[in-house]
N, C-alpha and C positions, 0 to 999 in steps of 0.2 A: 577030193577037191577041198582046198582050204580057202577060207574067205576071212579077210581081216579088214577093218575100217581104219583109215589113216587120215591125217591132215598134213598137207604140204603148204604151210602158210606163206612161203615166198619162193622166188625163182631159184635161189641157191639150194633150198631143200628139194625142189623138184629135180634139179640137176643131180644132186646126191642120190635121190631115189632111182633115177634112170641109170646112173653109174652102177649102183648096187644090183639092179635088175639085170643089167647087161652081163654081169659076172655069172649069172645062173644059166644052166644048160637046159632049161625047160621054159615053156611058154608062161607068161605072166600077163594078165589083163587087168585094166583099171576101168571101173564102171562109175558113172555118175549120171543120174536120171536114166535115159535110154541110150546113152552113148557108151560104146565099148572102145577102149584104146589099148594098143600094144604098149606095155609098160617100158619097153626098151626104146621107144620112140620119143625123143626129147620134144619134137614139135607136137606130137600127139598129146603128151602130158601137159605141155604148156598151153594147149588149146582148151584145157579143162578149166572150170571155175575153181581156182585154188583157195577160195574162201570157204568152200564147202567140204564136208566129209566125203571121202572117196572110198570105194570098195575095191580091194585088191584080191584077185582070185588066181590061184595057181595049183598045180598038181605035184610038183617036185618037192624035194627037201634040201634046204640049205640053211644051216643054223645061223650063219652070219646075216643072211638076208632076212630071216625071220626075226632076229634080234633087232635089226634096223627097223623093221615094220612095227615091232612092239614099242620101240621108242617114239614112233610117230603116231601112236594111238591118240584119238581125241582126248584132250585134257592132259596129255603128257608132253606135248610139244613145248620146247623152251622158246622164249621170246628172243629173237636174234636181232 
């Protein structure tokens, strides 16, 4: 089980995150406080507080998805 912390500072980044997650053939969850959301659900992800750090948890391996997550780590997000 891998866990990474990310920030999705705006709706466009959230859409890109969901699109990247949808390409993976394994389950991906996003956690904030006590809420667990399916990362492949745009409505679920948009219902989260995007001003906060989110935790992404998954079991599979996908280098492209993991690189995307690494770029969204807190402190590494570019201002758009």
